[in-house]
C-alpha positions, 0 to 999 in steps of 0.5 A, a space after each residue: 801075069 803078076 811077074 809081068 805087071 811087076 816088071 812093067 812097073 820097074 821098066 816105067 821107073 827105069 825109063 823115068 829115071 834113065 836107069 837100066 831094067 831087069 825083071 823087078 829092078 830098075 838100077 844103075 851102077 857105081 864103078 870103082 876100078 871095075 868093082 861095082 855096086 848096084 843102086 836103084 829100086 826093087 818092085 815087089 808084089 803084095 802077097 795078099 792083095 793081087 792089085 798092089 805092089 810096094 817099091 824099095 830103094 836099095 844098094 847092093 855091092 856086087 863084089 860080095 857073093 850073093 844069090 839074090 837081090 839083097 835089100 838090107 841096105 835101103 828102105 821101103 818107099 810105099 805101096 800103091 795099086 797098079 792104077 796108081 803107077 803115075 803117083 808112085 813115079 812122082 814119089 820115086 823121083 822124089 826119093 831118088 833125088 833125096 836118097 840116091 842121086 848124090 851117091 855117085 861112087 862106092 866111097 859115097 855109099 860107105 860114108 852115107 852108111 857111116 853117117 847113118 844117111 842110109 838105113 841098114 837092116 841087115 845083120 851085124 855080120 852083113 854090115 861087117 862084110 860090106 865094110 870089109 870088102 868095100 874098103 878093099 875095093 877102095 885099096 884101103 887095106 888098113 881099114 879093111 883088116 879089123 873088119 876081116 878080123 871080126 869076121 874070122 872071129 865068127 869061128 869062136 861063135 856057137 853057130 860057127 857052121 852057119 858062118 863057115 863060108 864067111 870065115 873061110 873067105 875072110 881068112 883066105 883074103 886076110 892071108 893074101 893081104 898079109 903077103 901083099 898078094 893084092 892082085 889075087 885079092 882083086 881077082 877073087 873079088 872080081 870072081 864073086 862079082 861075076 858070080 853075083 851079076 850072073 845070079 841077079 842078071 845085071 
């Protein structure tokens, strides 16, 4: 019952703003040479009050491998009761126009993060990944390398076992770039993207 109510709110948002809809999210794609970011809104139930929900705006690169919706990039808009859906839509439209409507490309998002126009709540490692792989998508290899190198140096961290997949991926991608195997880099990242899209259902 709760999931259907959450999905219904997300559907109303999608219809209002001409976005796609899947379960608890209303979203659109940003596309650069077949690499995608998804940006939009995520509706979440209140764990303690069954008649209320909250909404966040978020942006997530799909070319970074993920099993779930990542809400690190974005912010909470507010919380409402289900009887206040129309009120929430007014605020969502305002936030969309203020925070998301001008972000029409991946480079727009990268610049917005650099200029602190979007809040990033994730770890420093996640932020480094975002820049490393976004610059690769934009074919800015020289700018990507320092971020990839930072990921590789996690091998010296006391908790390096936690970062093993991140280190392995960055090391492999870095070696491919050093040998000018740019097509293979793209192929690998498109596979990551396909995995993430499958997990998110978008």
